[in-house]
C-alpha positions in Angstrom: 31.3 8.7 -27.6 30.6 10.4 -31.2 33.5 12.5 -33.4 35.7 11.1 -35.9 39.5 9.8 -34.9 42.0 12.7 -35.7 43.4 12.1 -39.0 47.2 14.0 -38.0 47.5 13.0 -34.0 51.0 14.2 -34.5 49.1 17.6 -35.6 47.2 17.4 -32.2 50.3 16.7 -30.2 52.0 19.9 -31.6 48.7 22.3 -30.5 48.4 20.3 -26.9 52.4 21.2 -26.4 52.3 24.7 -27.5 49.6 25.0 -24.8 51.6 23.2 -22.2 54.8 25.3 -23.1 53.6 28.4 -21.8 52.4 27.0 -18.6 55.2 25.0 -18.0 58.0 28.0 -18.8 55.5 30.7 -17.0 56.6 28.4 -13.7 60.1 29.7 -13.8 60.3 32.6 -16.1 58.8 34.5 -13.4 61.6 34.1 -11.4 63.6 36.4 -13.7 61.2 39.1 -13.8 60.4 39.6 -10.1 63.3 41.9 -9.2 62.7 44.5 -12.1 58.8 43.3 -11.3 59.0 44.6 -7.8 60.9 47.9 -8.1 58.6 49.1 -10.6 55.3 48.3 -8.4 57.0 48.7 -5.3 56.5 45.2 -4.4 57.6 43.9 -0.7 59.4 40.8 -0.4 56.1 38.9 0.6 54.4 40.0 -2.6 56.9 38.7 -4.6 56.9 35.4 -2.8 53.0 35.0 -3.7 53.3 36.5 -6.9 55.0 33.2 -7.6 53.4 30.8 -5.1 49.9 32.3 -5.6 50.4 30.5 -8.8 51.1 27.1 -7.8 48.7 27.6 -5.1 45.9 28.0 -7.4 46.6 25.4 -9.7 47.2 22.4 -7.3 43.5 22.0 -6.5 42.4 22.9 -9.8 43.8 20.1 -11.1 41.4 17.4 -10.3 38.3 19.8 -11.0 39.9 20.4 -14.6 40.0 16.5 -15.3 35.9 16.2 -14.5 34.7 19.7 -16.3 37.0 18.3 -19.0 35.1 14.3 -18.6 31.6 16.5 -18.8 31.7 19.0 -21.3 34.5 17.8 -23.4 38.6 18.1 -23.2 38.8 19.7 -26.4 36.7 22.9 -25.4 37.7 23.0 -21.9 41.6 22.8 -23.0 41.1 25.7 -25.5 39.0 28.1 -22.8 42.4 27.5 -21.0 44.8 28.5 -22.8 42.7 31.3 -24.0 42.0 32.6 -20.5 45.9 32.0 -19.6 47.0 34.3 -22.5 44.4 37.0 -21.5 45.6 36.6 -18.0 49.3 37.4 -19.0 48.2 40.0 -21.1 46.8 41.5 -18.0 50.0 40.7 -16.1 51.8 42.8 -18.8 49.7 45.8 -18.5 49.2 45.8 -14.9 49.9 49.1 -12.6 49.6 47.8 -9.0 50.7 44.8 -7.6 47.3 43.7 -6.5 46.2 43.2 -10.3 49.3 41.2 -10.7 48.1 38.9 -7.7 44.9 38.3 -9.1 45.9 37.7 -12.8 48.5 35.3 -11.6 45.9 33.2 -9.4 43.7 33.2 -12.7 46.8 31.9 -14.7 46.9 28.9 -12.1 43.4 28.3 -12.4 43.1 28.5 -16.5 47.1 26.4 -16.4 45.1 23.7 -14.7 42.2 23.8 -17.3 45.4 23.3 -20.0 47.8 20.8 -18.2 45.1 18.4 -16.9 43.1 18.2 -20.4 46.4 17.8 -22.4 47.0 14.7 -20.9 43.4 13.4 -21.4 43.3 15.0 -25.4 46.7 12.7 -25.7 44.7 9.8 -24.3 41.9 10.4 -26.4 44.0 11.1 -29.9 46.7 8.3 -29.4 45.9 4.4 -29.7 47.6 2.7 -27.0 50.7 1.7 -28.6 51.8 5.3 -29.7 50.8 6.7 -26.3 54.4 6.1 -24.6 56.0 7.9 -27.4 53.7 10.7 -27.7 53.5 11.2 -23.6 57.6 10.9 -24.2 57.6 14.0 -26.4 54.8 15.8 -24.1 57.2 15.0 -21.2 60.4 16.0 -23.0 58.8 19.4 -23.8 57.4 20.5 -20.8 61.1 19.4 -18.9 62.8 21.4 -21.2 60.2 24.6 -21.1 60.6 24.5 -17.3 64.6 24.3 -17.7 64.4 27.0 -20.4 62.1 29.4 -18.0 65.2 31.1 -16.0 67.1 31.4 -19.3 64.5 32.4 -21.5 63.1 34.8 -18.7 66.8 35.9 -18.1 67.3 37.1 -21.7 63.6 39.0 -22.4 63.9 40.6 -19.2 67.1 41.9 -19.7 66.4 42.9 -23.4 62.8 43.8 -22.9 61.8 44.3 -19.6 59.8 42.4 -17.1 56.6 42.9 -18.6 57.4 40.9 -21.9 58.5 37.6 -19.9 54.2 37.8 -19.5 53.4 39.2 -23.1 55.5 36.1 -24.5 52.5 34.0 -24.0 50.3 36.0 -25.9 51.3 34.7 -29.3 52.1 31.4 -28.1 48.5 30.8 -27.2 47.0 32.5 -30.2 49.3 30.0 -32.4 47.8 27.3 -30.1 44.0 28.1 -30.0 44.7 28.3 -34.2 46.1 25.1 -34.8 43.9 23.5 -31.7 40.4 24.4 -33.2 41.7 22.8 -36.6 43.4 19.2 -35.5 41.9 18.5 -32.0 38.9 16.2 -32.2 38.4 14.6 -29.0 35.0 13.6 -28.6 32.6 14.6 -25.9 30.4 12.0 -24.2 27.3 11.0 -25.1 26.4 10.6 -21.5 28.0 13.4 -19.0 28.5 12.0 -15.4 27.0 14.6 -13.0 29.5 17.1 -11.4 30.0 16.2 -7.8 29.5 19.2 -5.9 30.4 18.0 -2.5 33.5 16.1 -3.6 34.7 19.2 -5.3 34.5 21.5 -2.7 36.0 19.1 0.1 38.9 18.2 -2.1 39.6 21.9 -3.3 39.4 23.0 0.2 42.1 19.6 1.3 44.4 21.1 -1.4 44.0 24.9 -1.2 45.1 24.0 3.2 48.0 21.5 2.0 49.6 24.2 -0.8 48.8 27.3 1.6 50.7 25.4 4.3 53.5 24.2 1.9 53.8 27.3 0.2 54.1 29.8 3.6 56.6 27.5 6.0 59.5 28.2 3.8 59.2 32.1 5.3 57.2 31.7 8.1 58.4 28.6 9.6 57.2 25.3 10.2 55.9 26.3 13.7 53.9 29.3 12.8 50.5 28.7 13.2 48.9 29.4 10.1 51.1 26.9 8.3 50.5 24.1 11.5 46.4 25.1 11.3 46.8 24.9 7.4 48.5 21.3 7.4 46.5 20.1 10.1 43.3 20.9 8.6 44.1 19.3 5.3 44.1 15.9 7.1 40.3 15.8 8.1 39.4 17.5 4.9 40.8 14.8 2.9 39.5 11.8 4.6 35.9 13.4 4.2 36.9 14.1 0.9 37.3 10.1 0.7 34.2 9.3 2.5 31.6 11.4 0.5 33.7 9.8 -2.9 32.9 6.2 -1.5 29.2 7.3 -1.7 29.0 9.4 -4.2 27.4 8.1 -7.8 29.4 10.0 -10.1 32.6 10.8 -7.8 34.6 13.6 -8.5 37.9 11.2 -8.4 36.8 7.5 -9.0 38.4 5.6 -6.1 38.1 2.3 -8.3 41.2 3.8 -10.0 43.4 3.3 -7.1 42.6 -0.4 -7.0 45.1 -0.8 -9.5 48.2 -0.6 -8.0 50.5 0.1 -11.5 48.0 3.4 -11.2 48.4 3.9 -7.7 51.7 3.4 -8.1 52.4 5.4 -10.5 50.6 8.6 -8.7 52.8 8.1 -5.9 55.9 8.2 -8.5 55.2 11.8 -9.8 54.7 12.9 -6.5 58.5 11.7 -5.4 59.9 13.0 -8.7 58.6 16.2 -9.1 59.5 16.3 -5.5 63.5 16.1 -6.8 62.8 17.7 -10.3 61.5 20.7 -9.0 63.5 21.6 -6.3 66.7 20.4 -7.6 67.6 23.3 -10.2 66.0 26.1 -7.8 68.9 24.8 -4.9 71.6 24.6 -7.4 71.0 27.8 -9.0 70.7 29.5 -6.0 74.2 28.0 -4.9 75.7 28.4 -8.1 74.8 32.5 -7.9 75.1 33.0 -4.2 78.1 31.4 -3.5 80.1 30.9 -6.4 78.9 34.3 -7.9 77.9 33.6 -11.3 74.8 35.5 -13.0 71.4 34.0 -13.3 71.9 33.3 -17.0 75.5 31.4 -16.6 73.9 29.5 -13.6 71.1 28.9 -15.7 73.3 27.6 -18.2 75.3 25.0 -15.8 71.5 23.1 -16.0 71.9 22.5 -19.5 72.6 18.8 -19.0 69.4 18.4 -16.8 66.9 19.5 -19.6 69.3 17.7 -22.5 69.8 14.5 -21.0 65.6 14.8 -19.7 64.4 14.8 -23.8 67.1 11.9 -24.6 65.9 10.3 -21.6 62.2 10.9 -22.8 63.6 9.7 -26.2 64.7 6.3 -25.0 61.8 5.7 -22.6 59.0 5.9 -25.4 61.1 3.3 -26.9 62.0 0.6 -24.3 58.6 1.1 -22.8 56.6 -1.6 -25.4 59.9 -3.7 -25.0 60.6 -4.2 -21.6 57.3 -2.6 -20.0 57.1 0.1 -16.9 58.8 -1.7 -14.1 62.7 -2.0 -15.6 62.1 1.6 -17.0 61.3 2.7 -13.8 63.9 0.6 -11.8 66.7 2.0 -14.2 65.7 5.8 -13.7 65.8 5.8 -10.0 68.7 3.9 -9.6 70.2 6.8 -12.2 69.0 9.5 -10.3 70.1 8.4 -7.1 73.6 8.1 -8.8 72.9 11.6 -9.4 72.3 12.8 -6.3 74.7 11.0 -4.8 77.4 12.5 -6.8 76.4 16.3 -6.0 76.6 15.2 -2.3 80.8 15.6 -3.0 80.4 19.2 -4.9 82.7 21.6 -3.5 83.0 25.7 -4.1 84.0 27.0 -7.5 83.0 23.3 -9.0 83.6 23.5 -12.7 80.9 22.7 -15.7 82.5 19.1 -16.0 82.2 18.5 -12.3 78.2 18.9 -12.5 77.8 18.2 -16.0 77.7 14.5 -15.2 75.5 14.5 -12.2 72.9 16.7 -13.9 73.1 14.4 -16.8 72.1 11.7 -14.8 69.4 13.2 -13.1 68.1 14.8 -16.1 68.1 11.3 -17.7 66.6 9.0 -14.8 64.5 11.7 -13.5 62.5 12.0 -16.9 62.5 8.1 -17.6 60.9 7.8 -14.4 58.5 11.0 -14.7 57.2 9.2 -18.5 56.5 6.0 -17.5 54.7 7.1 -14.5 52.3 9.3 -16.6 52.3 6.2 -18.7 51.4 4.3 -16.0 48.5 6.2 -14.7 47.0 7.0 -18.4 47.5 3.5 -19.3 46.0 1.9 -17.0 42.6 3.5 -16.8 39.5 3.6 -19.6 39.2 6.7 -21.8 35.7 7.5 -20.0 38.1 8.3 -16.6 41.2 9.3 -18.7 40.2 13.2 -17.5 40.0 11.8 -13.6 43.4 10.5 -13.9 45.3 13.1 -15.4 43.9 15.7 -12.9 45.1 13.2 -10.1 48.5 12.7 -12.0 48.6 16.7 -12.4 47.5 17.1 -8.8 50.6 14.8 -7.7 52.8 16.8 -9.7 52.0 20.5 -8.0 51.9 18.9 -4.6 55.5 17.0 -5.4 56.5 20.3 -6.1 55.4 22.3 -2.9 56.8 19.7 -1.0 60.4 19.5 -3.0 60.3 23.2 -2.5 59.2 23.5 0.9 60.9 20.6 2.4 64.5 21.1 0.7 64.3 24.5 1.7 64.2 23.8 5.0 66.6 21.0 5.2 69.0 24.0 3.6 68.4 26.3 6.3 68.7 24.0 9.1 71.9 22.7 8.0 73.5 26.0 6.9 71.5 28.4 9.2 73.9 28.0 12.4 76.9 29.4 10.0 74.4 31.9 8.4 73.4 33.0 11.9 77.1 33.6 12.8 78.0 35.4 9.8 74.9 38.1 9.8 72.6 36.3 7.2 73.2 35.6 3.1 74.8 39.0 2.2 75.5 39.6 -1.2 79.3 39.0 -0.4 79.3 35.6 1.9 81.6 34.9 4.5 84.2 32.0 4.4 81.9 30.8 7.0 78.6 31.8 5.6 79.9 30.0 2.4 81.0 26.6 3.7 77.3 26.5 5.9 75.3 27.0 2.2 77.8 24.1 1.0 76.5 21.9 4.2 73.1 22.7 3.3 73.4 21.9 -0.5 74.9 18.7 0.2 71.9 17.7 3.0 69.7 18.6 0.1 71.5 16.1 -1.7 71.5 13.0 0.5 67.8 14.0 0.6 67.2 13.7 -2.8 69.2 10.7 -2.8 66.6 8.9 -0.2 63.6 10.4 -2.2 65.3 8.4 -5.6 65.8 5.1 -3.2 62.1 5.7 -2.0 61.0 5.6 -6.2 62.8 2.6 -6.7 60.4 1.1 -4.0 57.7 2.2 -5.5 58.6 0.9 -8.8 58.5 -2.7 -7.7 55.0 -2.0 -7.1 54.2 -1.4 -10.7 52.9 -4.6 -12.6 55.7 -6.7 -14.2 53.7 -7.2 -17.7 55.3 -5.6 -20.6 53.3 -2.9 -22.8 51.7 -5.3 -25.3 48.4 -3.9 -26.8 45.6 -5.1 -29.4 44.7 -3.8 -32.5 42.1 -0.7 -30.8 45.1 -0.3 -27.9 43.0 -1.8 -24.9 43.5 -4.1 -22.1 47.2 -3.8 -22.1 48.2 -6.4 -18.8 45.5 -8.6 -19.7 46.6 -9.3 -23.3 50.4 -9.4 -21.6 49.0 -12.3 -19.0 47.3 -14.1 -22.2 50.0 -14.1 -24.4 52.3 -15.7 -21.3 49.7 -17.9 -20.7 49.5 -19.4 -24.2 
């Protein structure tokens, strides 16, 4: 490796966070723009679903590819290309006059967003010494989570005041600021001997993740028994198996399977899936419940979720302090227990629940989920050599997307299954719901919360697989688990 160490790592973190904010914000801000976009461009409900989900459909398979592209060509240039491409695609959407152009540009946003998100984590791994990495990851995670939570609020205000196009135009100045600062302060080294690109692995992984993502995106609208859904989900299995077989024989694999030999890394990836399952699905269905059943506006519903975002930031800050002192496992176990408690409290919400009734479980969920998420990221990135940081970050970010897609599709199916009978009897989910439909929707929300509690219990079990070692570091920040063992033996 050959490059100077960044003189100001926190300035580099600022540049990285600016890029992450526009990608994270755009994942949820689009929900506020869809009604007016659809009216102006004459988009169907199916078009609007693909405008929302096509972004995730492209981003999910691009994550691991983005990590290895960064390992080969340098994380700094790939990150900056991702930011520039994302900003340009946002401008194209803002100026679009047709649904087709919006769909293409949303796909481009998904690809460039994958470059940004994956290489942002790899840049943190290359920029910060290991003893300061937990703090950097915590700031990263807190701001990313806050951006996701703020998306509906920011989107509602922007669309109401300026129009739907500005929900995308707003990305441009942030992207420019990121590019200007990033060119000055990001100094991640290029590899002296970059690995060859694993084309066969890339094709198989893209096909496997695309099939999985397509099936999960289509299932809520088409049904789990839809032929295309069944075919896509079924195809992802042999494609995934073929990918693993190819990677075992590849000289320069896209995803080095040795990463998963470390149970802490494997558990960290699995915890990322379970945490995003809850973190992405929860706000969507609670916000829908508050709007459709309690009759609040989108902005009022988003304000009810503020404790979720605020305590996510607090949990990230506390996690950064706890990790070096007590190690990953206690933080993960505590976070999973808090998350499960929050979900269990939400199983008792009723019609017209006041803010105070929702604030406590949302606070527990925000705090607990952020503890688990940031500890899981640190477990994945901190457990691999820097040469594999891009691949590890790609795996972790792909797990994010898969977890989010699973959360929205599975929880959506649970909600529909528990509430469907009463909806059918009352004529569907109308603007003014009948009493039976409201109670049916409430039953569905309760079922969703029980599933969330079960997933949090699974996270608790996965946390037990994480190594017991505290996060000790040498002067160079290398070999943390081994140092912990050697200190105990001494």
